[in-house]
C-alpha positions as CSV (number, residue, x, y, z in Angstrom):
1,M,8.2,-0.6,10.6
2,D,11.1,-1.9,8.4
3,T,10.4,-5.5,9.5
4,I,6.8,-5.5,8.2
5,E,7.1,-3.0,5.3
6,K,7.0,-5.8,2.7
7,E,3.9,-7.4,4.1
8,L,2.2,-4.0,4.3
9,L,3.0,-3.2,0.7
10,Q,1.5,-6.6,-0.4
11,K,-1.6,-5.9,1.6
12,N,-1.9,-2.4,0.3
13,F,-1.4,-3.6,-3.2
14,I,-4.2,-6.2,-2.8
15,M,-6.5,-3.7,-1.3
16,R,-5.9,-1.3,-4.1
17,E,-6.6,-4.0,-6.7
18,Q,-9.9,-4.6,-5.0
19,A,-10.7,-0.9,-5.0
20,L,-10.7,-0.7,-1.2
21,P,-9.5,2.5,0.5
22,V,-5.9,2.7,1.5
23,D,-5.6,5.4,4.1
24,N,-3.5,6.0,7.2
25,F,-6.0,4.3,9.5
26,T,-6.2,1.2,7.4
27,I,-2.5,0.9,7.2
28,Q,-2.2,1.5,11.0
29,V,-4.6,-1.3,11.8
30,K,-2.9,-3.7,9.4
31,A,0.6,-2.8,10.9
32,C,-0.7,-3.5,14.4
33,E,-2.0,-6.8,13.3
34,L,1.5,-7.6,11.9
35,S,3.7,-6.3,14.7
36,L,3.1,-6.1,18.5
37,A,6.1,-3.8,18.7
38,F,4.4,-1.3,16.4
39,C,1.2,-1.6,18.3
40,A,3.0,-0.8,21.6
41,K,4.0,2.6,20.2
42,G,2.0,5.7,21.0
43,E,-0.6,7.0,18.7
44,T,1.5,9.9,17.5
45,A,4.5,7.7,16.8
46,Q,2.2,5.3,14.9
47,T,0.8,8.0,12.8
48,S,4.3,9.5,12.1
49,S,5.5,6.1,11.0
50,I,2.6,5.5,8.8
51,Q,2.9,9.0,7.1
52,R,6.6,8.3,6.4
53,F,5.8,4.8,5.1
54,M,3.1,6.2,2.7
55,K,5.5,9.1,1.5
56,K,8.4,6.6,1.0
57,N,6.3,4.3,-1.1
58,G,4.5,6.8,-3.2
59,Y,1.0,6.6,-1.7
60,I,-1.1,9.7,-1.8
61,Y,-4.2,10.2,0.1
62,R,-6.6,12.7,-1.6
63,F,-9.3,14.2,0.5
64,E,-11.4,15.5,-2.5
65,P,-11.2,12.9,-5.2
66,Q,-13.6,14.7,-7.5
67,T,-11.5,17.8,-7.8
68,A,-8.0,16.1,-7.5
69,Q,-8.5,13.4,-10.2
70,R,-7.2,13.9,-13.7
71,D,-8.0,12.3,-17.0
72,P,-6.7,8.7,-17.0
73,K,-4.9,9.3,-20.2
74,E,-2.7,12.0,-18.5
75,T,-1.7,9.7,-15.6
76,F,-1.4,6.3,-17.5
77,A,2.4,6.4,-17.7
78,K,2.9,7.4,-14.0
79,A,0.4,4.8,-12.9
80,T,2.2,2.1,-15.0
81,D,5.5,3.0,-13.4
82,F,3.9,2.9,-10.0
83,M,2.5,-0.7,-10.5
84,K,5.8,-1.9,-12.0
85,M,7.7,-0.5,-8.9
86,H,5.4,-2.2,-6.5
87,L,5.2,-5.5,-8.4
88,A,9.0,-5.6,-8.2
89,L,9.0,-5.0,-4.5
90,L,6.5,-8.0,-4.1
91,D,8.6,-10.6,-5.7
92,E,8.2,-13.1,-2.9
93,P,4.7,-13.8,-1.6
94,V,4.2,-13.2,2.1
95,G,1.3,-14.2,4.3
96,D,-2.0,-15.5,2.9
97,K,-1.3,-18.0,0.0
98,R,-4.8,-17.5,-1.3
99,N,-3.6,-14.0,-2.7
100,D,-0.7,-15.3,-4.6
101,N,-2.8,-15.7,-7.8
102,V,-4.0,-12.0,-7.4
103,L,-0.4,-10.8,-7.4
104,K,0.8,-13.0,-10.3
105,N,-2.2,-12.5,-12.6
106,C,-3.4,-8.9,-11.8
107,C,-1.3,-6.9,-14.1
108,T,0.7,-7.6,-17.2
109,F,2.7,-4.8,-18.8
């Protein structure tokens, strides 16, 4: 998982910018596309790895967004810190060169 972590972070960042869902299954599929070694693991091991990855990188999956969401004014500072942290992790583009402009121009703080 460590060898593909940066590429997964980049793909997740792009998906979030496009308002696509980032959940365990989506990350698991992307990880299998990136690494045959990860794909060779059992389903339980893959799920555990994905859960650790999400927790380590600050991703939270909410089952009931209508009741779990807060006013954006309350979470602006936390969201800004999250974006700054992930933009710093993505200092070198990896993979699809078409997405470089998305990462460079998506957010200015």
